[in-house]
A tleap script that builds the chain and sets N, CA, C and O, in Angstrom:
source leaprc.protein.ff14SB
mol = sequence {
  NMET PHE PRO LEU GLN SER CYS ASP PHE GLY
  ARG GLN THR SER LEU TYR VAL HIE ILE PRO
  PHE CYS VAL LYS LYS CYS SER TYR CYS ALA
  PHE TYR SER GLY SER CYS THR ASP LEU SER
  PHE LEU GLN LYS PHE THR ASP THR VAL CYS
  HIE GLU ILE LYS GLU VAL VAL ASN GLN MET
  GLN GLY PRO PHE TYR THR ALA PHE ILE GLY
  GLY GLY ASN CPRO
}
set mol.1.N position { -33.962 -15.192 10.415 }
set mol.1.CA position { -32.593 -15.073 9.954 }
set mol.1.C position { -31.946 -13.879 10.651 }
set mol.1.O position { -32.580 -12.843 10.852 }
set mol.2.N position { -30.707 -14.036 11.006 }
set mol.2.CA position { -29.949 -12.983 11.671 }
set mol.2.C position { -29.511 -11.959 10.634 }
set mol.2.O position { -28.935 -12.339 9.615 }
set mol.3.N position { -29.768 -10.651 10.864 }
set mol.3.CA position { -29.386 -9.641 9.869 }
set mol.3.C position { -27.868 -9.455 9.805 }
set mol.3.O position { -27.245 -9.075 10.796 }
set mol.4.N position { -27.289 -9.717 8.666 }
set mol.4.CA position { -25.839 -9.618 8.505 }
set mol.4.C position { -25.342 -8.192 8.650 }
set mol.4.O position { -24.170 -7.979 8.962 }
set mol.5.N position { -26.212 -7.206 8.428 }
set mol.5.CA position { -25.807 -5.813 8.546 }
set mol.5.C position { -25.382 -5.471 9.968 }
set mol.5.O position { -24.620 -4.528 10.175 }
set mol.6.N position { -25.866 -6.225 10.949 }
set mol.6.CA position { -25.540 -5.920 12.339 }
set mol.6.C position { -24.225 -6.560 12.784 }
set mol.6.O position { -23.803 -6.359 13.923 }
set mol.7.N position { -23.580 -7.316 11.922 }
set mol.7.CA position { -22.312 -7.958 12.266 }
set mol.7.C position { -21.141 -7.014 12.016 }
set mol.7.O position { -21.140 -6.251 11.051 }
set mol.8.N position { -20.161 -7.075 12.884 }
set mol.8.CA position { -18.937 -6.294 12.723 }
set mol.8.C position { -17.875 -7.219 12.145 }
set mol.8.O position { -17.153 -7.885 12.887 }
set mol.9.N position { -17.782 -7.260 10.828 }
set mol.9.CA position { -16.846 -8.161 10.168 }
set mol.9.C position { -15.426 -7.620 10.162 }
set mol.9.O position { -14.530 -8.256 9.607 }
set mol.10.N position { -15.201 -6.450 10.772 }
set mol.10.CA position { -13.852 -5.939 10.937 }
set mol.10.C position { -13.124 -6.635 12.083 }
set mol.10.O position { -11.903 -6.537 12.199 }
set mol.11.N position { -13.871 -7.330 12.921 }
set mol.11.CA position { -13.303 -8.079 14.045 }
set mol.11.C position { -13.149 -9.547 13.655 }
set mol.11.O position { -13.711 -9.997 12.656 }
set mol.12.N position { -12.375 -10.291 14.462 }
set mol.12.CA position { -12.262 -11.728 14.224 }
set mol.12.C position { -13.651 -12.339 14.332 }
set mol.12.O position { -14.391 -12.064 15.277 }
set mol.13.N position { -13.992 -13.163 13.365 }
set mol.13.CA position { -15.318 -13.762 13.318 }
set mol.13.C position { -15.191 -15.274 13.345 }
set mol.13.O position { -14.454 -15.859 12.550 }
set mol.14.N position { -15.912 -15.905 14.262 }
set mol.14.CA position { -15.927 -17.362 14.351 }
set mol.14.C position { -17.243 -17.891 13.806 }
set mol.14.O position { -18.245 -17.177 13.770 }
set mol.15.N position { -17.232 -19.130 13.391 }
set mol.15.CA position { -18.415 -19.762 12.807 }
set mol.15.C position { -18.781 -20.985 13.632 }
set mol.15.O position { -17.930 -21.820 13.938 }
set mol.16.N position { -20.057 -21.082 13.986 }
set mol.16.CA position { -20.595 -22.298 14.596 }
set mol.16.C position { -21.856 -22.642 13.838 }
set mol.16.O position { -22.779 -21.830 13.769 }
set mol.17.N position { -21.910 -23.832 13.268 }
set mol.17.CA position { -23.103 -24.313 12.582 }
set mol.17.C position { -23.589 -25.532 13.343 }
set mol.17.O position { -22.906 -26.554 13.404 }
set mol.18.N position { -24.773 -25.415 13.920 }
set mol.18.CA position { -25.351 -26.518 14.671 }
set mol.18.C position { -26.103 -27.435 13.711 }
set mol.18.O position { -26.987 -26.991 12.977 }
set mol.19.N position { -25.748 -28.700 13.725 }
set mol.19.CA position { -26.470 -29.709 12.936 }
set mol.19.C position { -27.392 -30.428 13.916 }
set mol.19.O position { -26.915 -31.196 14.751 }
set mol.20.N position { -28.702 -30.196 13.835 }
set mol.20.CA position { -29.604 -30.654 14.896 }
set mol.20.C position { -30.133 -32.079 14.746 }
set mol.20.O position { -31.181 -32.405 15.303 }
set mol.21.N position { -29.437 -32.922 14.014 }
set mol.21.CA position { -29.932 -34.272 13.785 }
set mol.21.C position { -28.996 -35.287 14.430 }
set mol.21.O position { -27.846 -35.431 14.015 }
set mol.22.N position { -29.486 -35.982 15.433 }
set mol.22.CA position { -28.682 -36.949 16.176 }
set mol.22.C position { -29.347 -38.316 16.142 }
set mol.22.O position { -30.568 -38.424 16.024 }
set mol.23.N position { -28.539 -39.345 16.246 }
set mol.23.CA position { -29.070 -40.706 16.330 }
set mol.23.C position { -29.759 -40.895 17.679 }
set mol.23.O position { -30.828 -41.500 17.761 }
set mol.24.N position { -29.129 -40.366 18.747 }
set mol.24.CA position { -29.751 -40.403 20.069 }
set mol.24.C position { -29.354 -39.154 20.834 }
set mol.24.O position { -28.328 -38.537 20.549 }
set mol.25.N position { -30.171 -38.790 21.803 }
set mol.25.CA position { -29.933 -37.606 22.619 }
set mol.25.C position { -29.073 -37.998 23.819 }
set mol.25.O position { -29.439 -38.886 24.588 }
set mol.26.N position { -27.925 -37.328 23.974 }
set mol.26.CA position { -27.055 -37.568 25.125 }
set mol.26.C position { -27.659 -36.898 26.356 }
set mol.26.O position { -28.262 -35.831 26.240 }
set mol.27.N position { -27.510 -37.494 27.509 }
set mol.27.CA position { -28.141 -36.985 28.724 }
set mol.27.C position { -27.614 -35.606 29.127 }
set mol.27.O position { -28.335 -34.845 29.771 }
set mol.28.N position { -26.379 -35.269 28.765 }
set mol.28.CA position { -25.775 -34.001 29.170 }
set mol.28.C position { -25.994 -32.880 28.158 }
set mol.28.O position { -25.650 -31.732 28.437 }
set mol.29.N position { -26.544 -33.180 27.015 }
set mol.29.CA position { -26.658 -32.204 25.935 }
set mol.29.C position { -27.871 -31.295 26.124 }
set mol.29.O position { -28.992 -31.761 26.326 }
set mol.30.N position { -27.619 -29.977 26.053 }
set mol.30.CA position { -28.695 -28.999 26.181 }
set mol.30.C position { -29.095 -28.411 24.833 }
set mol.30.O position { -29.977 -27.554 24.768 }
set mol.31.N position { -28.458 -28.862 23.764 }
set mol.31.CA position { -28.764 -28.349 22.437 }
set mol.31.C position { -30.025 -28.990 21.883 }
set mol.31.O position { -30.382 -30.109 22.254 }
set mol.32.N position { -30.701 -28.266 20.983 }
set mol.32.CA position { -31.854 -28.833 20.295 }
set mol.32.C position { -31.376 -29.928 19.362 }
set mol.32.O position { -30.373 -29.764 18.668 }
set mol.33.N position { -32.084 -31.033 19.344 }
set mol.33.CA position { -31.794 -32.077 18.362 }
set mol.33.C position { -33.052 -32.887 18.105 }
set mol.33.O position { -33.961 -32.941 18.934 }
set mol.34.N position { -33.083 -33.498 16.968 }
set mol.34.CA position { -34.193 -34.356 16.596 }
set mol.34.C position { -33.716 -35.352 15.562 }
set mol.34.O position { -32.592 -35.259 15.069 }
set mol.35.N position { -34.561 -36.291 15.238 }
set mol.35.CA position { -34.189 -37.258 14.213 }
set mol.35.C position { -34.837 -36.861 12.891 }
set mol.35.O position { -35.895 -36.232 12.864 }
set mol.36.N position { -34.194 -37.234 11.816 }
set mol.36.CA position { -34.737 -36.930 10.494 }
set mol.36.C position { -34.271 -38.002 9.521 }
set mol.36.O position { -33.073 -38.252 9.389 }
set mol.37.N position { -35.208 -38.625 8.851 }
set mol.37.CA position { -34.872 -39.628 7.847 }
set mol.37.C position { -35.283 -39.185 6.443 }
set mol.37.O position { -35.118 -39.933 5.479 }
set mol.38.N position { -35.819 -37.968 6.328 }
set mol.38.CA position { -36.253 -37.431 5.040 }
set mol.38.C position { -35.030 -36.857 4.307 }
set mol.38.O position { -34.580 -35.750 4.606 }
set mol.39.N position { -34.506 -37.617 3.354 }
set mol.39.CA position { -33.286 -37.212 2.653 }
set mol.39.C position { -33.465 -35.919 1.876 }
set mol.39.O position { -32.514 -35.147 1.754 }
set mol.40.N position { -34.649 -35.660 1.350 }
set mol.40.CA position { -34.861 -34.407 0.611 }
set mol.40.C position { -34.806 -33.215 1.564 }
set mol.40.O position { -34.302 -32.154 1.194 }
set mol.41.N position { -35.318 -33.375 2.790 }
set mol.41.CA position { -35.225 -32.301 3.769 }
set mol.41.C position { -33.768 -32.072 4.167 }
set mol.41.O position { -33.327 -30.928 4.265 }
set mol.42.N position { -33.024 -33.145 4.396 }
set mol.42.CA position { -31.617 -33.022 4.768 }
set mol.42.C position { -30.817 -32.336 3.666 }
set mol.42.O position { -29.918 -31.548 3.959 }
set mol.43.N position { -31.128 -32.622 2.409 }
set mol.43.CA position { -30.449 -31.971 1.285 }
set mol.43.C position { -30.778 -30.483 1.258 }
set mol.43.O position { -29.894 -29.655 1.038 }
set mol.44.N position { -32.043 -30.143 1.479 }
set mol.44.CA position { -32.449 -28.733 1.499 }
set mol.44.C position { -31.777 -28.010 2.675 }
set mol.44.O position { -31.320 -26.877 2.524 }
set mol.45.N position { -31.716 -28.657 3.831 }
set mol.45.CA position { -31.047 -28.076 5.000 }
set mol.45.C position { -29.583 -27.798 4.679 }
set mol.45.O position { -29.085 -26.707 4.959 }
set mol.46.N position { -28.893 -28.769 4.095 }
set mol.46.CA position { -27.479 -28.629 3.741 }
set mol.46.C position { -27.283 -27.509 2.725 }
set mol.46.O position { -26.380 -26.687 2.877 }
set mol.47.N position { -28.109 -27.472 1.704 }
set mol.47.CA position { -28.007 -26.418 0.682 }
set mol.47.C position { -28.208 -25.035 1.302 }
set mol.47.O position { -27.503 -24.088 0.952 }
set mol.48.N position { -29.165 -24.918 2.217 }
set mol.48.CA position { -29.443 -23.635 2.859 }
set mol.48.C position { -28.279 -23.191 3.729 }
set mol.48.O position { -27.888 -22.024 3.691 }
set mol.49.N position { -27.718 -24.111 4.517 }
set mol.49.CA position { -26.567 -23.777 5.365 }
set mol.49.C position { -25.393 -23.320 4.494 }
set mol.49.O position { -24.745 -22.322 4.810 }
set mol.50.N position { -25.114 -24.031 3.412 }
set mol.50.CA position { -24.017 -23.643 2.516 }
set mol.50.C position { -24.264 -22.266 1.914 }
set mol.50.O position { -23.339 -21.461 1.810 }
set mol.51.N position { -25.489 -21.990 1.521 }
set mol.51.CA position { -25.838 -20.675 0.969 }
set mol.51.C position { -25.602 -19.577 2.005 }
set mol.51.O position { -25.033 -18.534 1.684 }
set mol.52.N position { -26.034 -19.805 3.236 }
set mol.52.CA position { -25.862 -18.809 4.298 }
set mol.52.C position { -24.379 -18.557 4.581 }
set mol.52.O position { -23.971 -17.412 4.775 }
set mol.53.N position { -23.581 -19.612 4.605 }
set mol.53.CA position { -22.140 -19.445 4.833 }
set mol.53.C position { -21.526 -18.613 3.711 }
set mol.53.O position { -20.709 -17.732 3.976 }
set mol.54.N position { -21.906 -18.877 2.472 }
set mol.54.CA position { -21.391 -18.099 1.340 }
set mol.54.C position { -21.777 -16.628 1.456 }
set mol.54.O position { -20.974 -15.750 1.141 }
set mol.55.N position { -23.003 -16.352 1.907 }
set mol.55.CA position { -23.450 -14.964 2.087 }
set mol.55.C position { -22.585 -14.250 3.117 }
set mol.55.O position { -22.199 -13.099 2.911 }
set mol.56.N position { -22.280 -14.919 4.216 }
set mol.56.CA position { -21.447 -14.311 5.261 }
set mol.56.C position { -20.033 -14.096 4.740 }
set mol.56.O position { -19.461 -13.023 4.931 }
set mol.57.N position { -19.462 -15.102 4.085 }
set mol.57.CA position { -18.095 -14.995 3.563 }
set mol.57.C position { -17.987 -13.844 2.569 }
set mol.57.O position { -16.975 -13.143 2.549 }
set mol.58.N position { -19.004 -13.638 1.754 }
set mol.58.CA position { -18.994 -12.538 0.786 }
set mol.58.C position { -18.938 -11.175 1.461 }
set mol.58.O position { -18.461 -10.213 0.858 }
set mol.59.N position { -19.416 -11.068 2.703 }
set mol.59.CA position { -19.428 -9.786 3.403 }
set mol.59.C position { -18.276 -9.633 4.389 }
set mol.59.O position { -18.075 -8.551 4.941 }
set mol.60.N position { -17.529 -10.689 4.614 }
set mol.60.CA position { -16.424 -10.638 5.583 }
set mol.60.C position { -15.194 -9.971 4.976 }
set mol.60.O position { -15.044 -9.900 3.757 }
set mol.61.N position { -14.326 -9.491 5.846 }
set mol.61.CA position { -13.082 -8.868 5.400 }
set mol.61.C position { -11.896 -9.812 5.575 }
set mol.61.O position { -10.750 -9.383 5.435 }
set mol.62.N position { -12.134 -11.048 5.870 }
set mol.62.CA position { -11.075 -12.030 6.059 }
set mol.62.C position { -11.680 -13.386 6.365 }
set mol.62.O position { -12.901 -13.537 6.365 }
set mol.63.N position { -10.838 -14.368 6.625 }
set mol.63.CA position { -11.352 -15.712 6.897 }
set mol.63.C position { -11.942 -15.821 8.303 }
set mol.63.O position { -11.737 -14.940 9.137 }
set mol.64.N position { -12.674 -16.904 8.561 }
set mol.64.CA position { -13.158 -17.180 9.905 }
set mol.64.C position { -11.964 -17.434 10.816 }
set mol.64.O position { -10.997 -18.077 10.409 }
set mol.65.N position { -12.027 -16.933 12.043 }
set mol.65.CA position { -10.969 -17.162 13.021 }
set mol.65.C position { -11.002 -18.615 13.485 }
set mol.65.O position { -9.958 -19.262 13.571 }
set mol.66.N position { -12.184 -19.127 13.783 }
set mol.66.CA position { -12.386 -20.541 14.103 }
set mol.66.C position { -13.703 -20.982 13.456 }
set mol.66.O position { -14.556 -20.159 13.126 }
set mol.67.N position { -13.845 -22.289 13.284 }
set mol.67.CA position { -15.082 -22.836 12.735 }
set mol.67.C position { -15.371 -24.177 13.394 }
set mol.67.O position { -14.472 -25.001 13.564 }
set mol.68.N position { -16.625 -24.391 13.764 }
set mol.68.CA position { -17.067 -25.672 14.284 }
set mol.68.C position { -18.374 -25.991 13.615 }
set mol.68.O position { -19.317 -25.201 13.658 }
set mol.69.N position { -18.432 -27.136 13.003 }
set mol.69.CA position { -19.662 -27.604 12.365 }
set mol.69.C position { -19.991 -28.955 12.972 }
set mol.69.O position { -19.192 -29.888 12.896 }
set mol.70.N position { -21.149 -29.059 13.564 }
set mol.70.CA position { -21.524 -30.319 14.204 }
set mol.70.C position { -22.737 -30.123 15.075 }
set mol.70.O position { -23.491 -29.162 14.923 }
set mol.71.N position { -22.907 -31.041 15.977 }
set mol.71.CA position { -24.039 -30.974 16.876 }
set mol.71.C position { -23.594 -31.202 18.298 }
set mol.71.O position { -22.532 -31.766 18.562 }
set mol.72.N position { -24.417 -30.758 19.191 }
set mol.72.CA position { -24.150 -31.012 20.598 }
set mol.72.C position { -23.035 -30.174 21.161 }
set mol.72.O position { -22.635 -29.166 20.579 }
set mol.73.N position { -22.545 -30.595 22.283 }
set mol.73.CA position { -21.495 -29.848 22.993 }
set mol.73.C position { -20.134 -30.057 22.347 }
set mol.73.O position { -19.657 -31.189 22.254 }
set mol.74.N position { -19.497 -28.960 21.894 }
set mol.74.CA position { -18.190 -29.107 21.259 }
set mol.74.C position { -17.099 -29.442 22.285 }
set mol.74.O position { -15.935 -29.600 21.918 }
savepdb mol mol.pdb
quit
């Protein structure tokens, strides 16, 4: 986990959340991806990501400047 204490939340802060689960791997994509059909794992992954976002928001001094949630090349 990345230590939040090292972040400078006085500056504009952007959010990128990589969702590493794809139906198929695109030939141009350099991001990590894999398949997952375990719904309990996907629920735990989602809950953890939401928890982490809430932790960051609680320490920020304003809203995210930009946000991208997804997988692969934006």
